C-alpha positions, 0 to 999 in steps of 0.5 A: 848666378853670375858673380858681379865681383868676378865680372868687375875684375875684367870690366871696370863698370857694369850695369845690372838690369833687373826685369820683372815680368808683369803679364796678366795673360802670359806670365809663366811663358814670358817669365820663362823666356826672359829667364832663359834669355838672361841665362844665355846673355850672362853666359857670354861673360864666361865664354872666351869669345867676345860676344855682345854683352852690351845690350839685351833684346826684349820680346813682343808678348803677343801676335800683333797685326799691322796695317800700312800706317793706319795708326801706330802700333804700340807694344807693351812688353809687360815688363818693368825694369831697374838698372844699377851702375856698379863699379869696384867702388860704388853703386848708383841707379842708372837709366837705360836706353830702349833702342831698335834691334839690329834686325829692325832694318830687315823688317817692315816696321819703323820705330816711331820713338827710336831712342827712349830713356827709361828713368831709374825710378819708373815702375811703368811697363816698357813700351815702344811704338812702331809704324808699318811700311806695309801690312805685316805682323809682329810675331809673338816673342819677336825681338824688335827693341833692346835695352842698353846702358847710356854709356854702353857698359856690359849688362848683367841681366836678372829676372826677379820674382817680385816688383819689390826686388827691383829696388833691392840694393846690390852688394858688391 
């Protein structure tokens, strides 16, 4: 597991994002995908290259067919998350922003609510809404939105096993 204290030596402030996969149908697969994605994301702190450590992409949990602007397409990502802003001196709860991914401009989708604020006390599933510019589909595990901190600090991502772990306070 990535050491927060080591990361804080390089960055003055980070945001720890904890994700809990709360899927009724795909819990194991979706959990494994997020665990792998979090590991790959957190490895970027160790590599000497400067890679994107400031956002984390979410995965559509199932295939969705869309039709041209008939009704908005709502995606429930089947995850619940919490965020903690961490400095060398203190920790505090933080909200997160849910924003469109870079690849959305190449798709046939538009995000209806382009910037969402995820409240630090929310224990609701993360969701987003799209409309289609033409008939298309959203593939299972497609990435159309991402999480980022309000002040764009680097994110460390951890997938937790229980909902209660979202509320555990991190020690520096």
